[in-house]
N, C-alpha and C positions, 0 to 999 in steps of 0.2 A: 552736261556733265559739272555733276558740282568736287568741286575739293584737285582741279589740275593746278599743281604746284607753280608750273611758271607756264610761258607763251615760248617755251623753245620749242620749235619739230615740231610734228603734224602730228595730229591725234585718229588713229586709224581705228574703223567701226566694220564689222562685222556685223550679216544678217541673213541668219539662216534655221533654215526651219527643219534641219537632220540634222538629229541625232550622234549618228555617224562620223558628224566631222563640225560639233563643236567640243570644242572651240575655235578652233585654229581654219578649218572652212576654204580648204588647203585643196580636197576634190570633188567639195561643194558647186556645180558650175550653175546652181543659181540660188546662188548667197549673192549675196547683193555689200556689196562695201562702199565706203567711203574711205577717203583724207581729205583732212582740213589742219588750217594751221591751230595752230594749238592756241591759238586768242578766241578762237571759233566755238561753243561753246550748247550753240544745238545744230541737228540737222533737221528731215525728214523722208523718211520712204512712201511715196505716195503713192495707192494701189492697190496697198496688195489683196489679193483672195484673204479671206477671214478662215486664219490657222494656228498651233500655234509655236512657235521661234523663239529666236534666244540671239540674245545679241551679246557677241565680243570687243573690246577694249583696249587696245595698248596705248596710250601717252609717249611716241618715238619722239625723245630729246635731242638726238642725235641723227634722224633721219635719214636709217640707214635700213628700213622696210623690216626691222625685226627688229621683236624683244628680243631683247638685252639681259642675258641671266649672269651670274656669278655662284655656279654649284647648284643651279638649275634654280637660282631660287631670283627672282625675279627684280634687275637692278634699276629697272623703267617700271610706270607707273602702268594699273591694269583695271579695269572693272563690268564690270558682269551685271546685265539686264537683271531685274529685284535683286539689286542688290545683294544676287546668291553671297553664302557663305565657301571663304575660302581655306584649306586644310593644308592639306598632305598634297598639295597641285589645284588643279582649278574648281570648278566647280561639275557635274553635271548639265548633260542636257536638260533633265527637267526640273532641276533646281531653278538650275534660268530659266525655264520657260513660263515665256507666259502668253495672252489668248488676245489676237487681233479683230475684237465683231465691230469690227467700224472704224469710223475714219476719226475719229478721236482719242484715240489708244496710247496715251504718253509711258516715255519713261528715265526718270530720273535717276543717271548711273553716279552712284560717289564713285573717283578714282583711289584707288589706294599705291602705297606705297614705300616700298618697307625697308629699302637703301635714302 
């Protein structure tokens, strides 16, 4: 992850192959999640089946286990695989989708902050 603005809180990561549960991953029993201290910038998911996935990442600076918003606008950092563009809401699964075809797939995600 690049552009993380502070070491406060946690980095929360969700990796999913289910377009219906992206980016929230709430109802996806097969989603893989990670909670990292905000000073860590890397993680890995070993042994993934070869298919398409998408990553959603939030910088939960206050540690309350959610992305804080004001009038629907994120007050904390967020990012998506392929650095998918964000317009009026999160990107689609297809915009963030990347294929895992081997062991060396790397996604470099740039965190974004609005406030």
